[in-house]
C-alpha positions as CSV (number, residue, x, y, z in Angstrom):
1,M,-98.4,182.9,316.6
2,L,-98.6,179.0,316.4
3,D,-96.2,176.9,318.0
4,I,-94.1,175.3,314.8
5,K,-94.5,171.9,317.4
6,F,-98.4,172.4,316.7
7,I,-98.1,172.9,313.1
8,R,-95.6,169.7,312.4
9,N,-98.2,167.5,314.1
10,N,-101.5,169.3,312.7
11,P,-100.6,170.2,308.8
12,E,-104.3,169.7,307.8
13,K,-106.0,171.7,310.6
14,V,-103.7,174.4,310.1
15,K,-104.4,174.2,306.2
16,E,-107.9,174.2,306.8
17,A,-107.9,177.1,309.2
18,C,-105.8,179.3,306.1
19,K,-108.2,178.2,303.6
20,K,-111.2,179.5,306.2
21,K,-109.4,182.6,306.6
22,R,-108.5,183.2,302.9
23,V,-104.4,183.4,304.0
24,D,-102.4,182.7,301.1
25,V,-99.6,180.6,302.8
26,D,-98.1,177.4,301.7
27,I,-97.5,175.1,304.5
28,D,-96.2,172.5,303.1
29,R,-93.3,174.8,301.9
30,L,-93.2,176.5,305.9
31,L,-92.4,172.3,306.9
32,E,-89.9,172.2,304.5
33,V,-88.2,175.1,305.6
34,D,-88.6,174.1,309.1
35,K,-86.8,170.7,308.2
36,K,-84.2,172.5,306.3
37,R,-83.9,175.0,309.3
38,R,-83.2,172.7,312.0
39,E,-80.7,170.3,310.4
40,L,-78.8,173.3,309.5
41,L,-78.9,174.3,313.1
42,Q,-77.6,170.9,314.4
43,A,-74.9,170.9,311.8
44,I,-73.7,174.2,313.5
45,E,-73.8,172.8,316.7
46,D,-72.0,169.6,315.1
47,M,-68.8,171.9,314.0
48,R,-69.0,174.0,317.5
49,A,-69.1,170.9,319.5
50,K,-65.9,169.3,317.1
51,K,-63.8,172.8,317.1
52,N,-64.1,172.6,321.4
53,R,-63.0,169.1,320.8
54,A,-60.2,170.0,318.7
55,S,-58.8,173.5,321.0
56,E,-58.4,170.4,323.6
57,E,-56.3,168.4,321.3
58,I,-54.3,170.9,320.4
59,K,-53.1,171.6,323.9
60,K,-51.7,168.0,324.2
61,S,-50.4,167.2,320.9
62,S,-47.3,167.4,318.7
63,Q,-45.9,169.9,316.4
64,E,-47.2,167.8,313.4
65,E,-50.7,166.8,315.0
66,K,-51.2,170.5,315.7
67,A,-50.1,171.5,312.3
68,K,-53.0,168.5,311.0
69,I,-55.5,169.7,313.5
70,I,-55.1,173.7,312.2
71,L,-55.8,172.7,309.0
72,E,-58.8,170.9,309.4
73,M,-60.3,173.4,311.5
74,R,-59.7,175.9,308.9
75,E,-61.6,173.8,306.5
76,L,-64.1,173.7,309.4
77,D,-64.7,177.1,309.6
78,T,-65.1,177.4,305.8
79,N,-67.7,174.7,305.8
80,S,-69.3,176.5,309.1
81,D,-69.4,180.1,307.5
82,R,-71.5,178.1,304.3
83,V,-73.7,176.6,306.8
84,A,-74.2,179.5,309.0
85,A,-75.4,181.8,305.7
86,D,-77.8,179.0,304.6
87,F,-79.3,178.6,308.1
88,K,-79.5,182.5,308.5
89,E,-81.4,182.4,304.8
90,A,-83.7,179.6,305.4
91,D,-84.2,181.1,309.4
92,E,-85.5,184.3,307.1
93,E,-88.1,182.3,305.4
94,F,-89.1,180.4,308.2
95,K,-89.8,183.5,310.5
96,K,-91.7,185.3,307.4
97,L,-94.1,182.4,306.5
98,M,-94.8,181.9,310.7
99,L,-96.0,185.3,310.8
100,V,-98.6,185.0,308.2
101,V,-99.8,181.7,309.9
102,P,-103.6,181.9,311.2
103,N,-104.4,180.9,315.0
104,I,-107.0,177.9,314.1
105,P,-110.9,179.1,314.5
106,S,-113.4,178.1,317.1
107,E,-115.8,175.2,315.3
108,D,-118.7,177.4,316.4
109,T,-117.5,180.4,314.1
110,P,-119.4,180.5,311.2
111,V,-117.5,180.5,307.7
112,G,-118.7,183.0,304.9
113,S,-117.3,185.6,302.4
114,D,-118.6,188.4,304.3
115,S,-120.6,189.8,307.1
116,R,-123.6,188.4,305.9
117,A,-122.7,184.5,307.0
118,N,-122.5,186.1,310.9
119,K,-124.8,184.7,313.4
120,E,-127.1,186.5,315.6
121,I,-126.3,184.6,319.4
122,E,-128.0,187.0,321.7
123,K,-130.2,189.6,321.5
124,W,-130.7,192.4,324.5
125,G,-132.9,195.0,325.2
126,R,-135.6,197.0,323.0
127,I,-134.7,199.1,320.2
128,P,-136.6,202.7,321.2
129,E,-139.3,204.1,318.9
130,F,-139.9,207.8,319.1
131,D,-142.5,210.1,317.3
132,F,-140.0,212.7,316.3
133,K,-137.2,212.5,313.9
134,I,-133.7,211.5,315.7
135,K,-131.1,213.0,315.1
136,D,-127.2,211.6,314.6
137,H,-124.6,212.6,317.3
138,I,-122.7,214.8,314.8
139,R,-125.7,216.7,314.6
140,I,-126.0,217.0,318.0
141,G,-122.4,217.5,318.2
142,K,-122.5,220.8,316.0
143,D,-125.9,222.3,317.2
144,L,-124.4,222.2,320.8
145,D,-120.8,223.2,320.3
146,L,-119.1,219.8,321.1
147,I,-117.8,218.8,317.6
148,D,-116.0,220.3,314.6
149,T,-115.1,218.5,311.9
150,E,-115.1,221.1,309.2
151,T,-112.6,223.0,310.8
152,G,-110.9,219.5,312.5
153,A,-110.4,218.7,308.7
154,K,-108.7,222.2,308.0
155,T,-106.6,221.9,310.4
156,A,-105.5,218.2,310.3
157,G,-106.8,216.4,307.1
158,F,-109.2,214.0,306.2
159,R,-111.4,212.9,309.1
160,G,-109.9,215.3,311.8
161,Y,-111.8,216.8,314.0
162,Y,-111.9,218.9,317.6
163,L,-113.8,218.5,320.5
164,K,-115.1,221.0,322.6
165,N,-116.2,222.0,325.8
166,E,-118.5,219.7,327.8
167,A,-117.5,217.0,325.3
168,V,-113.8,217.4,326.3
169,L,-115.1,216.8,329.8
170,L,-117.5,214.0,329.1
171,H,-114.5,212.6,326.8
172,L,-112.0,212.7,330.2
173,A,-114.4,211.7,332.4
174,L,-115.2,208.3,330.5
175,M,-111.2,207.8,330.2
176,W,-110.8,208.5,334.1
177,H,-113.9,206.3,334.8
178,A,-112.5,203.3,332.7
179,I,-109.4,203.6,334.4
180,G,-110.8,203.7,337.7
181,K,-112.5,200.1,336.8
182,M,-109.2,198.8,335.7
183,E,-107.4,199.8,339.0
184,K,-110.4,198.4,341.1
185,K,-109.9,194.8,339.3
186,G,-106.4,194.9,340.0
187,F,-104.7,195.6,336.6
188,G,-101.5,197.6,336.9
189,L,-101.8,201.1,335.8
190,F,-99.7,202.5,332.5
191,L,-98.9,205.7,330.3
192,P,-97.1,203.8,327.3
193,P,-95.0,205.5,324.5
194,T,-96.6,205.6,321.3
195,T,-93.6,205.5,319.2
196,L,-92.9,202.3,318.5
197,R,-89.8,199.5,317.2
198,E,-90.8,197.1,314.4
199,F,-90.4,194.2,316.5
200,A,-93.5,195.7,318.9
201,L,-95.9,195.4,316.1
202,I,-94.7,192.4,314.9
203,G,-95.2,190.7,318.2
204,S,-98.5,191.7,319.1
205,G,-99.4,190.8,315.5
206,H,-100.1,194.0,314.1
207,F,-97.3,193.2,311.2
208,P,-97.6,191.8,308.9
209,F,-100.9,192.1,307.9
210,G,-101.7,195.8,309.4
211,R,-98.8,197.5,308.3
212,D,-100.8,199.8,305.8
213,E,-102.5,200.9,308.6
214,V,-100.0,202.1,310.7
215,Y,-97.9,205.3,310.4
216,Q,-94.4,205.3,310.2
217,I,-92.4,208.5,311.4
218,G,-88.9,207.9,310.8
219,N,-86.8,206.2,308.3
220,P,-83.2,204.4,308.8
221,G,-80.6,206.7,308.1
222,K,-78.6,210.1,309.8
223,L,-81.0,212.8,311.4
224,A,-80.2,216.4,311.4
225,S,-79.2,216.4,315.0
226,G,-76.3,213.9,313.9
227,E,-77.6,210.9,315.4
228,V,-78.3,208.0,313.2
229,M,-81.4,205.9,313.2
230,K,-80.5,202.5,312.9
231,E,-84.1,201.2,312.2
232,P,-87.9,202.5,311.7
233,L,-90.0,204.0,314.3
234,F,-93.9,203.8,314.1
235,L,-96.8,205.6,315.8
236,A,-98.9,203.1,317.8
237,G,-102.6,202.6,316.8
238,T,-103.2,201.0,320.2
239,S,-101.2,200.7,323.4
240,E,-101.5,197.0,323.1
241,P,-98.0,196.6,321.4
242,A,-96.3,198.6,323.9
243,L,-97.8,196.7,327.1
244,L,-96.8,193.2,325.7
245,S,-93.4,194.5,324.8
246,Y,-93.1,195.5,328.4
247,Q,-93.0,191.8,329.2
248,A,-90.8,191.3,326.1
249,D,-88.1,188.2,327.0
250,K,-89.6,187.8,330.2
251,I,-90.3,184.0,331.4
252,F,-93.2,183.9,334.3
253,E,-94.1,181.1,336.8
254,E,-97.4,179.9,336.6
255,K,-97.7,181.3,340.2
256,D,-97.3,185.0,339.3
257,L,-100.3,184.6,336.6
258,P,-102.5,186.4,335.5
259,V,-100.9,189.4,334.9
260,K,-102.9,192.4,334.2
261,M,-102.2,195.6,332.6
262,C,-104.1,198.7,331.6
263,G,-102.8,201.3,329.1
264,I,-104.1,205.1,328.1
265,S,-102.5,206.5,325.4
266,Q,-103.2,208.6,322.2
267,C,-103.5,206.2,319.3
268,Y,-102.7,206.8,315.7
269,R,-104.3,205.1,312.2
270,S,-104.2,205.6,308.8
271,E,-106.9,203.6,307.7
272,I,-105.3,203.4,304.2
273,G,-108.3,201.5,302.0
274,S,-111.4,202.8,304.4
275,Y,-111.8,206.5,302.4
276,G,-115.2,206.8,302.2
277,K,-116.3,204.1,304.7
278,D,-118.3,204.9,307.7
279,T,-118.0,208.8,306.9
280,K,-120.5,209.8,309.1
281,G,-119.6,210.4,312.9
282,L,-116.0,209.9,314.9
283,Y,-115.6,206.3,313.4
284,R,-112.0,205.4,311.5
285,V,-110.6,208.9,312.8
286,H,-106.6,208.6,312.2
287,E,-106.2,210.1,316.2
288,F,-107.9,209.2,319.2
289,M,-107.5,208.4,322.6
290,K,-108.2,204.8,324.5
291,V,-108.0,202.7,327.0
292,E,-106.6,199.1,326.8
293,Q,-106.7,196.2,328.5
294,V,-104.2,193.3,328.2
295,V,-104.1,190.4,330.3
296,I,-101.6,187.4,330.2
297,C,-102.8,183.7,331.5
298,K,-102.6,180.0,331.3
299,A,-103.4,178.5,327.7
300,D,-106.8,177.5,329.6
301,I,-110.1,178.9,327.9
302,E,-112.2,178.9,331.1
303,E,-109.5,180.9,332.9
304,S,-108.9,183.3,330.0
């Protein structure tokens, strides 16, 4: 999320980023709401200060003066409630708008309507040529009894699959290899939760844009156990939100950076809208395992 101070000082730059990324958000409206929100917050703080002064004055006032101060405080309370309600409304609109403001793309990022605008920066290696018909990994997996997509779809629905036999060993070996590399590089290792509260997905940038891609597994209300669920729960599509949430509400000293975390977890993605795309192979599947790395460092491009 961009800092609101940056948006205030660079509105045209942010508008250009919205245009390039095709994000429909009214930056002028955001700045209006931001100004109103700050004014209301200042009014609330002024009213609190006035109440504090009145509380001190009452202690040393006569009965007549006390009655007058109390009447003034009642009127102030009424105004304070109104201003607080206005602030809440402005604050909610402010947060909704801020969540959809895009980051500023780098100057060398090509702008285009689709992937055809991408530019090849570097090419490495040589594509080999074979004197026989090449099998894809699904065909090889079936021939060697390593992958079963038919029974997977029957059991788990579209894009379900089973890994079998040596493929299981290979899969776990790759996970172990990746974890070992991250540990040697000084990353802290985590097995994070895969059921998440909404704030974790908002904080990691997966909401609001990626909401349709995330499975919701719980709705607010009373459960069969008698417990009350106060908010929805979601299945993580990556361990990134849980890793970032591990550091939520913490303030770091620059000397303690970078913070390096590595998580391995099951991942779930609904892939809404991707039906029929890349259907050959184990891609865009709804459930898989992944090793994820997260680094929190200084806002410095060279260090990052």
